[in-house]
N, C-alpha and C positions, 0 to 999 in steps of 0.2 A: 350311372351313378345313383345309388339308392338315396332315399329321402333323408335318412339320418346323417349321412356324410355331407350331403348338400346343406343341411341345416347347420352343421358344425362349421362348414366353410363360410357360410353367410354370416354367422356370428363373429367368426374371426375377422372377416373382412370389415364388418361394422365397427368392431373394437379398434382395428388398425386405422380406420378412417377417422374415428373420434379422436384417437391419439394424435394423428397427423394434423388435425384441425385445432388442437388445444394450443392456446397461446404459450409461447416459450419465453419466460422471464429472463433466462440467462442469455438467450439470443438477442433479446431487446437490449439488455445491458451491453453486450458486446457491440451492438450497432449504435450505441450512444443514445438510445431512446430510454433515458433513465426514468422519466415520468411513467411511461408505459410499463416498464419493468416493475416499478413500485405498485402500480395498479394491479398487475397480474399477480404479484406476490401477495398482496392484501387479500385478493379473492381466494388464493390457495390457502392462506392461513385461516381465513374464515371457515373454510371447509375442514381443514386439518390443522389445528393450532400447534401440533407437534411436528410439522413439516420443517425439518432442519434446513433443507436446501432453500426453501422460500425465505427463511430468516437470514441466511447467508447472502442471497442475492439482493434482498431488499436493503440490507445494511450497506452493501457495496454501492447500490444505486443512490441511496440517501447521502452517502459520503460524497459522491460525485456532484450531487445537487447542493452540497453545502448545508444540508439540514441535519446537523450533527446530533442535536438532542433527540430527534426522532430515530436516527440511526442507532443511538445509544440504547434506546428502549428495545428495539428489535434485536440488537446484538446481545444484550443481557438476557433476553428471552431465549435466544439461540444457545447461549452458554448454559442455561438451565436444562436445555434439552440434551446437549452434548458438551460436557465440561471441558474436554480436551480437543475439541475441533480446532485445528490450527487456523482455519480461515476466520472463525469467529474471534479467536485470540488476537490475530493480527488486526482485524477490524476494530476491536476494542482499543488496541494500542493507538491506531490511527485516529479514531474518534477522540480519544482523550488528548492526543497531541493537538488536534485542532481546537479543542475546548480549553487548551492551556493548562490541563491537568498533568503537569510534567512527571511527577513521581508515579502516578497511576499508569501513564503511558509507558514509562520505562519498565514498570513491572510486567505489563502485558508483552512488550517487545522482548524482554529477557526470557519470558516464558515461551514465547514463540521460538526463539533460538534454541532453547533447551529441548523443545519438542521436535523441531525440524531444522537442524543446523545447516541443511542444504535445501531448505524449502524454496518454493517458487517466489516468495516475497522476501527472502532473507536480505537481498541487496537493499531494498527499500526500507526494511526494518532498521538496518544499520545506518542508513542515511538519516532517518527520523531521529534515531538515538543521538547521532552526531549533532543535529540541530538542537535537540533538547539540552545536551551537555553545554552547547554554546549559550543557550538561554540562561543556564545556571552558572555560567562563568567557569566551567570545568573544561578548559581548552585542551589539556592533554588527553582527557577522556574523549573529547570530540575528535581529536586527531586520530585516535585508535579506531573509533567507530567509522569515521569517514574514510580512513585508509582501507578499512575492510569493505566498505561500500564500493569504492572504485576498484578494488581487487575483483569484485564480482562483475562490475560494469565499467571497464576501463575507458570506454568511449564517451562517458557522460561529462561534458565540459563544465556544466554547472556544478556537479559534485566536486570536481577538481578545484573549482574556484572556492567552494565552501571549505574544502580541506585546506587550501592555502590560507584562507582567512583564519581558520582555527589555529594553524601553525604560526601565523603572524601574531596572533594574540597570545600564544604560548611562548613567544619570543624565539621560536625556531625560524629565524629569518632565512637561512639558506634553504631549509625545507619548504618554506613558503614560496620562495622564488621558483624552486623546481616545480611546485604544484601549479603556480600561476602560469608558468611557461607551458606546462602540459595542457592546461585549459586553453590557452591561446593557440597552441598547435592544433587543437581539435576544432576551435571556433575563434578565428582571428577577430571577429566582430564583437566579442564579449567585452563590453565596456567595464564591467566590474573587475574582471581579471586584468585588463590593461591598467586601470587605475591602481589596483592593488599592487601590481608588479612595480609600477613607477614609485609608489609610496614606499615599498620595502627597499628598493634600490637606493632611494634617497637616504633612508635610515642607515643602510650599510655604508654608504659613501661618507657619512658623518662619523663613522666609528674609527 
């Protein structure tokens, strides 16, 4: 093997080794090591402020840590880098949801649905929209959103309970019974669903 080929192979090997040793923020996030993920992303952003992936992952990690104002700053920066990145759009919806900014959150969630009607987070987006509509007292809208959420994830007992509660408040009592019963069929220990079912049955018995 001549020296030029050997030199090229050594350079390639060195680059591969450096890449293998580079901290992986996404893997740290997936492992639940959110503080480490944040630290890695900050280092990456310091080197390259336009690194979209770092802005995405640090936003996710800060959301998991409950540090929503910090997450908002990074997500907004990410949006300036890529206006229509659906991960940033969903993160901004989630952040605003937890900050109590209902209308802002709804706007981002609706934008996500328009951009990715079958996106990886569409089920969660509809769930959060349902919760926001309940905050606003718009229970029929909450019913629609939460019905869509359980369409995507039919095995989520908590979401069925929240759907039942939305229907109860919308005075769709039979629909509420059906949703509470579905929740209890998935998780018989769910006290909120059990109490809700008893409450609605009492109202129906008095009619």
